[in-house]
C-alpha positions as CSV (number, residue, x, y, z in Angstrom):
1,Q,49.1,-1.7,87.1
2,V,46.4,-2.8,89.9
3,H,43.4,-5.2,88.5
4,L,40.3,-5.5,90.7
5,V,37.2,-7.7,90.1
6,E,33.8,-7.1,90.9
7,S,31.9,-9.9,93.6
8,G,29.0,-9.6,95.8
9,G,26.1,-8.3,93.3
10,G,22.4,-9.4,92.6
11,S,18.8,-9.2,92.3
12,V,17.2,-7.4,96.3
13,Q,14.4,-6.2,97.3
14,A,14.1,-3.0,98.8
15,G,14.8,-3.0,102.5
16,G,16.8,-5.9,101.8
17,S,21.7,-5.8,101.9
18,L,23.7,-6.4,99.6
19,R,27.8,-6.8,100.0
20,L,30.3,-5.8,97.1
21,S,33.8,-7.4,97.0
22,C,36.1,-6.2,95.0
23,A,39.5,-7.8,95.0
24,A,43.1,-6.1,94.7
25,S,46.0,-7.6,92.7
26,V,48.0,-5.7,94.2
27,S,45.9,-3.0,97.7
28,P,45.8,-0.1,96.7
29,Y,46.1,3.0,98.4
30,A,43.1,4.2,97.1
31,W,40.5,2.9,96.6
32,G,36.2,2.8,96.2
33,W,33.2,1.9,94.7
34,F,31.0,4.1,91.7
35,R,28.1,3.1,90.2
36,Q,26.5,4.1,86.8
37,V,22.5,3.1,85.1
38,P,22.6,3.3,81.6
39,G,22.3,7.1,80.1
40,K,24.0,8.1,83.2
41,E,27.6,9.7,84.8
42,R,28.6,6.7,86.2
43,E,29.2,9.0,89.9
44,G,31.2,7.8,93.6
45,V,29.0,6.1,96.4
46,A,32.4,5.6,98.7
47,V,35.8,6.1,98.5
48,T,38.8,5.9,100.4
49,Y,42.3,8.0,100.5
50,I,44.5,8.7,102.0
51,G,42.5,7.6,105.4
52,I,40.8,10.0,104.3
53,T,36.6,8.4,103.4
54,E,33.9,10.2,101.3
55,Y,30.2,8.7,100.7
56,A,27.6,10.4,98.6
57,D,24.9,11.7,99.8
58,S,22.5,9.3,98.7
59,V,24.0,6.3,100.6
60,K,25.0,7.8,103.7
61,G,23.8,6.3,107.0
62,R,23.3,2.6,104.2
63,F,26.5,2.3,102.7
64,T,29.8,1.1,104.5
65,L,32.8,1.4,103.1
66,S,35.2,-1.1,105.1
67,Q,38.8,-3.0,103.4
68,D,40.6,-6.7,104.5
69,N,45.0,-5.0,104.0
70,A,45.5,-8.5,104.4
71,K,43.5,-10.0,101.7
72,E,43.4,-7.4,99.2
73,T,39.9,-6.7,99.3
74,L,37.4,-3.5,99.6
75,Y,34.0,-4.2,100.5
76,L,30.5,-2.4,100.2
77,Q,28.4,-3.5,102.9
78,M,24.9,-2.2,101.6
79,V,22.3,-2.0,104.0
80,S,18.1,-0.9,103.4
81,L,18.5,-0.9,99.3
82,K,16.7,1.4,97.2
83,P,14.9,0.5,94.2
84,E,17.0,4.6,93.0
85,D,20.5,1.8,94.2
86,T,20.1,-0.8,91.5
87,A,23.4,0.0,89.2
88,M,26.7,-1.4,87.8
89,Y,29.0,-1.1,90.5
90,Y,32.3,-0.7,89.7
91,C,35.8,-0.2,91.8
92,A,38.3,1.5,91.3
93,A,42.0,2.6,92.6
94,G,43.9,5.1,92.4
95,G,42.7,8.5,92.2
96,Y,41.0,10.5,94.7
97,G,37.0,11.9,95.5
98,L,33.9,11.1,94.9
99,N,34.5,12.0,90.8
100,S,35.3,9.2,89.0
101,E,38.2,11.0,85.9
102,P,40.6,11.0,88.5
103,W,40.2,6.9,89.0
104,N,42.6,5.4,87.0
105,Y,42.2,1.3,87.3
106,W,38.6,0.0,86.8
107,G,36.5,-3.7,87.6
108,Q,34.3,-4.5,84.9
109,G,32.1,-4.0,87.7
110,T,28.9,-6.2,89.6
111,Q,25.3,-5.6,89.8
112,V,23.2,-4.4,91.6
113,T,19.0,-5.1,91.0
114,V,17.0,-3.7,94.1
115,S,12.8,-4.2,93.3
116,S,9.8,-2.5,95.1
């Protein structure tokens, strides 16, 4: 069982930056970030597993995934934010790929709101 706690969400203007953090109870072998807006499916943003890092096309060049194994924390640095990045962002662990179905553990989410 992996317990995940997200933080770092907030409200910013377009072009701004935020850094999300995901603290894990144990350092997962695979974890990443997903996001969801009401009425839409949860979509993968950035994930890392077995040495592979994947980004959604919509965030490539703007979002960067990093981790601190000593702190068992995963980060998502987001720059050049756009209004369409507005969503609830979830940390996930124990899966693979940008599809949400294979992922077993989920945090409660942190809201990101980008205003134009």
